[in-house]
VEXTOR-580468 format. One record per residue (C-alpha): x, y, z; residue in three letters. Coordinates in Angstrom, 2 decimals, always signed. Last residue first. Layout:
% VEXTOR-580468
        px        py        pz   residu
         X         Y         Z      ALA
...
END
This chain:
% VEXTOR-580468
        px        py        pz   residu
    -98.81    +34.83     -7.22      ASN
   -102.31    +37.22     -8.90      VAL
    -99.88    +39.69     -9.95      VAL
    -96.86    +38.09    -11.14      ILE
    -99.49    +36.21    -13.48      GLU
   -101.27    +39.13    -14.94      ARG
    -97.77    +40.46    -15.89      ILE
    -96.38    +37.40    -16.99      LEU
    -99.46    +37.02    -19.56      PRO
    -99.42    +40.52    -20.02      LEU
    -95.94    +40.54    -21.04      ARG
    -95.84    +41.18    -24.97      LEU
    -98.23    +44.16    -24.15      THR
    -96.07    +45.32    -21.96      ILE
    -93.16    +45.47    -23.52      TYR
    -94.73    +47.06    -26.95      ARG
    -96.24    +49.82    -25.29      ASN
    -92.70    +50.47    -22.65      LEU
    -91.29    +51.02    -26.50      VAL
    -93.80    +52.53    -27.51      SER
    -93.77    +55.16    -24.61      THR
    -89.68    +55.46    -24.88      ASP
    -89.75    +56.52    -28.73      VAL
    -92.52    +58.96    -27.38      THR
    -90.60    +60.15    -24.49      SER
    -91.02    +59.06    -21.19      LEU
    -91.20    +60.80    -18.03      ALA
    -90.70    +58.92    -15.52      HIS
    -93.42    +58.07    -12.40      ARG
    -96.58    +59.37    -13.93      LYS
    -95.83    +57.92    -17.58      GLN
    -95.31    +54.55    -15.21      CYS
    -98.59    +54.93    -13.95      ALA
    -99.69    +55.71    -17.03      SER
    -97.81    +52.97    -19.47      LEU
    -99.52    +50.73    -16.52      LEU
   -103.12    +51.94    -17.12      LEU
   -102.56    +51.87    -20.71      ASN
   -101.93    +48.57    -20.78      VAL
   -104.57    +46.80    -18.63      LEU
   -106.85    +48.65    -20.82      ASP
   -105.54    +47.40    -23.65      ASP
   -105.19    +43.61    -22.21      ASP
   -109.00    +43.82    -21.09      ARG
   -108.79    +44.14    -17.18      GLN
   -110.69    +41.35    -14.91      ASN
   -106.54    +39.65    -13.74      LEU
   -105.65    +43.49    -13.06      TRP
   -108.59    +42.94    -10.22      ASP
   -105.52    +41.08     -8.60      PRO
   -103.79    +44.33     -7.95      ARG
   -100.17    +45.02     -8.95      GLY
    -98.96    +48.74     -7.37      ILE
    -95.68    +48.12     -6.08      GLU
    -94.58    +45.03     -7.96      SER
    -95.52    +46.56    -11.17      VAL
    -93.86    +49.80    -10.60      LEU
    -90.25    +47.33     -9.67      SER
    -91.59    +45.74    -12.95      TRP
    -91.03    +48.64    -14.72      PHE
    -88.32    +50.98    -13.14      GLN
    -86.09    +47.59    -13.67      ARG
    -87.22    +47.46    -17.71      ILE
    -86.32    +51.10    -17.33      MET
    -83.24    +50.41    -16.00      GLU
    -81.78    +48.07    -18.02      PRO
    -83.07    +49.91    -21.21      THR
    -85.72    +49.21    -23.06      MET
    -84.72    +48.82    -26.98      ALA
    -86.23    +51.50    -29.75      ASP
    -82.86    +53.42    -29.66      ASP
    -82.79    +56.04    -27.00      MET
END
């Protein structure tokens, strides 16, 4: 895989956020929330090192959106 999120990875990630999202994520530090989400994704899907790196960047750039979705 190149260093871009596939549509399947994006779908799986947002499905995970919908399923496990919690309001207490608002109080998590950014790094802690990224690690929590990465760990949850790794438990559900085998991720290569490249996939993990790409997902880490994807999550980091979307933390404000993730937090907003969880609140609403």
